[in-house]
Residue frames as qw, qx, qy, qz and C-alpha x, y, z in Angstrom:
[[0.413, -0.841, -0.183, -0.298, 112.70, 157.57, 108.51],
 [0.782, -0.519, -0.007, 0.345, 115.58, 156.50, 110.77],
 [0.612, 0.203, 0.169, 0.746, 118.11, 157.96, 108.31],
 [0.009, 0.756, 0.217, 0.617, 116.27, 161.32, 108.33],
 [0.583, -0.801, -0.092, -0.101, 116.20, 161.52, 112.14],
 [0.807, -0.300, 0.083, 0.502, 119.87, 160.53, 112.46],
 [0.473, 0.412, 0.206, 0.751, 120.93, 163.02, 109.80],
 [0.180, -0.834, -0.185, -0.488, 118.96, 165.80, 111.45],
 [0.715, -0.686, -0.041, 0.129, 120.51, 165.03, 114.87],
 [0.740, -0.060, 0.132, 0.657, 124.02, 165.14, 113.42],
 [0.251, 0.589, 0.211, 0.739, 123.41, 168.46, 111.67],
 [0.409, -0.846, -0.155, -0.306, 121.84, 169.96, 114.78],
 [0.800, -0.487, -0.012, 0.351, 124.85, 168.79, 116.84],
 [0.606, 0.147, 0.164, 0.764, 127.26, 170.55, 114.49],
 [0.081, 0.564, 0.237, 0.787, 125.35, 173.76, 113.96],
 [0.467, -0.734, -0.281, -0.405, 123.37, 174.17, 117.14],
 [0.105, -0.671, 0.536, -0.502, 126.21, 174.10, 119.60],
 [0.940, -0.241, -0.111, -0.215, 125.77, 170.47, 120.52],
 [0.887, -0.375, 0.152, 0.222, 128.45, 167.96, 121.39],
 [0.741, 0.351, 0.101, 0.563, 130.93, 169.37, 118.84],
 [0.091, 0.822, -0.060, 0.559, 131.11, 172.88, 120.20],
 [0.383, 0.148, -0.615, 0.673, 133.09, 174.00, 123.25],
 [0.348, -0.696, -0.599, 0.190, 131.49, 174.75, 126.57],
 [0.042, -0.970, -0.089, -0.223, 131.19, 178.29, 127.87],
 [0.605, -0.719, 0.252, 0.231, 134.23, 177.78, 130.13],
 [0.731, 0.032, 0.420, 0.537, 136.37, 176.58, 127.23],
 [0.342, 0.763, 0.294, 0.463, 135.38, 179.56, 125.11],
 [0.261, -0.959, 0.044, -0.102, 136.16, 182.01, 127.90],
 [0.740, -0.487, 0.315, 0.340, 139.46, 180.29, 128.59],
 [0.650, 0.235, 0.421, 0.588, 140.48, 180.81, 124.97],
 [0.134, 0.951, 0.228, 0.160, 139.42, 184.46, 124.86],
 [0.597, 0.214, -0.166, 0.755, 142.41, 186.78, 124.61],
 [0.298, -0.925, -0.220, 0.088, 142.86, 189.53, 127.22],
 [0.479, 0.649, -0.200, 0.557, 145.44, 192.31, 127.31],
 [0.610, -0.395, -0.365, 0.582, 147.77, 192.90, 130.24],
 [0.020, 0.976, 0.202, 0.080, 147.35, 196.59, 131.24],
 [0.462, -0.760, 0.278, 0.363, 151.05, 196.93, 132.14],
 [0.368, -0.362, 0.658, 0.548, 153.08, 195.34, 129.34],
 [0.543, 0.477, -0.099, -0.684, 150.22, 195.28, 126.80],
 [0.093, 0.207, -0.936, -0.267, 150.81, 191.64, 125.81],
 [0.764, -0.054, -0.149, -0.625, 147.79, 189.51, 124.86],
 [0.025, -0.218, 0.956, -0.193, 147.32, 186.22, 126.72],
 [0.467, -0.324, -0.743, -0.353, 144.57, 183.57, 126.86],
 [0.475, -0.581, 0.097, -0.654, 142.16, 184.41, 129.65],
 [0.938, -0.281, -0.185, -0.087, 142.49, 180.91, 131.10],
 [0.790, 0.087, -0.258, 0.550, 146.26, 181.35, 131.52],
 [0.086, 0.683, -0.110, 0.717, 146.17, 184.91, 132.87],
 [0.302, -0.182, -0.654, 0.670, 146.80, 185.96, 136.46],
 [0.232, -0.695, -0.478, -0.484, 143.47, 187.33, 137.71],
 [0.293, -0.135, -0.498, 0.805, 143.45, 190.08, 140.35],
 [0.156, -0.832, -0.508, -0.159, 140.61, 192.00, 141.99],
 [0.389, -0.093, -0.171, 0.900, 141.83, 195.58, 142.48],
 [0.150, 0.146, 0.116, -0.971, 139.53, 198.35, 143.63],
 [0.587, 0.346, 0.526, -0.508, 136.44, 196.25, 142.97],
 [0.666, 0.613, -0.213, -0.368, 137.42, 195.60, 139.35],
 [0.896, -0.091, 0.398, 0.176, 138.90, 192.45, 137.82],
 [0.266, 0.813, -0.448, -0.261, 142.16, 192.75, 135.88],
 [0.979, 0.088, 0.142, 0.119, 144.11, 190.10, 133.98],
 [0.076, -0.854, 0.488, 0.166, 147.92, 190.01, 133.86],
 [0.770, 0.416, -0.485, -0.015, 150.58, 187.91, 132.15],
 [0.621, 0.069, -0.632, 0.459, 152.44, 187.46, 135.48],
 [0.499, -0.718, -0.411, 0.257, 152.35, 188.29, 139.19],
 [0.457, -0.215, 0.034, 0.863, 155.14, 190.82, 138.56],
 [0.000, 0.349, 0.403, 0.846, 152.92, 192.84, 136.22],
 [0.436, -0.693, -0.543, -0.186, 150.09, 192.67, 138.76],
 [0.554, -0.554, -0.258, 0.565, 152.39, 194.11, 141.47],
 [0.290, 0.008, 0.212, 0.933, 153.60, 196.89, 139.14],
 [0.178, -0.539, -0.534, -0.626, 149.99, 197.77, 138.34],
 [0.515, -0.712, -0.465, 0.108, 149.04, 197.95, 142.02],
 [0.490, -0.363, -0.073, 0.789, 152.03, 200.24, 142.68],
 [0.127, 0.230, 0.373, 0.890, 150.99, 202.50, 139.81],
 [0.329, -0.663, -0.551, -0.387, 147.46, 202.79, 141.21],
 [0.566, -0.655, -0.363, 0.345, 148.69, 203.67, 144.70],
 [0.431, -0.160, 0.057, 0.886, 150.91, 206.54, 143.41]]
Protein backbone atom coordinates (compact mmCIF):
# COMPACT_ATOMS: atom_id res chain seq x y z
CA UNK A 1 0.00 0.00 0.00
CA UNK A 2 2.78 2.44 0.94
CA UNK A 3 4.63 1.64 -2.30
CA UNK A 4 1.49 2.39 -4.35
CA UNK A 5 0.91 5.76 -2.65
CA UNK A 6 4.56 6.78 -2.99
CA UNK A 7 4.68 5.76 -6.64
CA UNK A 8 1.49 7.66 -7.39
CA UNK A 9 2.82 10.82 -5.67
CA UNK A 10 6.04 10.68 -7.69
CA UNK A 11 4.20 10.24 -10.98
CA UNK A 12 1.79 13.05 -10.14
CA UNK A 13 4.74 15.31 -9.27
CA UNK A 14 6.34 14.69 -12.65
CA UNK A 15 3.26 14.88 -14.82
CA UNK A 16 0.96 17.20 -12.93
CA UNK A 17 3.23 20.19 -12.68
CA UNK A 18 4.39 19.45 -9.17
CA UNK A 19 7.79 20.06 -7.68
CA UNK A 20 9.64 19.15 -10.89
CA UNK A 21 8.06 21.75 -13.13
CA UNK A 22 8.96 25.44 -13.26
CA UNK A 23 6.83 28.12 -11.70
CA UNK A 24 4.82 30.52 -13.82
CA UNK A 25 7.49 33.23 -13.39
CA UNK A 26 10.25 30.90 -14.56
CA UNK A 27 8.26 29.90 -17.63
CA UNK A 28 7.54 33.52 -18.54
CA UNK A 29 11.16 34.47 -17.98
CA UNK A 30 12.23 31.83 -20.49
CA UNK A 31 9.65 32.82 -23.10
CA UNK A 32 11.27 34.43 -26.14
CA UNK A 33 10.14 37.89 -27.26
CA UNK A 34 11.15 39.84 -30.35
CA UNK A 35 12.62 43.33 -30.23
CA UNK A 36 10.47 45.49 -32.56
CA UNK A 37 13.48 47.55 -33.70
CA UNK A 38 16.32 45.13 -34.48
CA UNK A 39 14.09 42.01 -34.65
CA UNK A 40 16.37 39.93 -32.41
CA UNK A 41 14.77 37.34 -30.10
CA UNK A 42 15.63 37.55 -26.40
CA UNK A 43 14.39 35.80 -23.23
CA UNK A 44 11.56 37.81 -21.72
CA UNK A 45 13.28 37.82 -18.33
CA UNK A 46 16.37 39.52 -19.80
CA UNK A 47 14.53 42.04 -21.98
CA UNK A 48 14.20 45.76 -21.32
CA UNK A 49 10.50 46.36 -20.65
CA UNK A 50 8.94 49.70 -21.59
CA UNK A 51 5.38 51.00 -21.35
CA UNK A 52 4.78 53.18 -24.41
CA UNK A 53 1.36 54.54 -25.28
CA UNK A 54 -0.35 52.21 -22.83
CA UNK A 55 1.22 49.11 -24.40
CA UNK A 56 4.13 47.02 -23.12
CA UNK A 57 7.10 46.45 -25.43
CA UNK A 58 10.23 44.37 -24.90
CA UNK A 59 13.65 45.41 -26.22
CA UNK A 60 17.15 43.93 -26.28
CA UNK A 61 18.62 47.22 -24.97
CA UNK A 62 17.75 50.74 -23.82
CA UNK A 63 19.15 52.02 -27.13
CA UNK A 64 16.53 50.09 -29.11
CA UNK A 65 13.82 51.36 -26.76
CA UNK A 66 14.90 54.98 -27.42
CA UNK A 67 14.98 54.40 -31.20
CA UNK A 68 11.47 52.94 -31.02
CA UNK A 69 10.14 55.92 -29.06
CA UNK A 70 11.68 58.30 -31.63
CA UNK A 71 10.05 56.35 -34.47
CA UNK A 72 6.65 56.59 -32.80
CA UNK A 73 6.94 60.34 -32.25
CA UNK A 74 7.75 61.02 -35.96
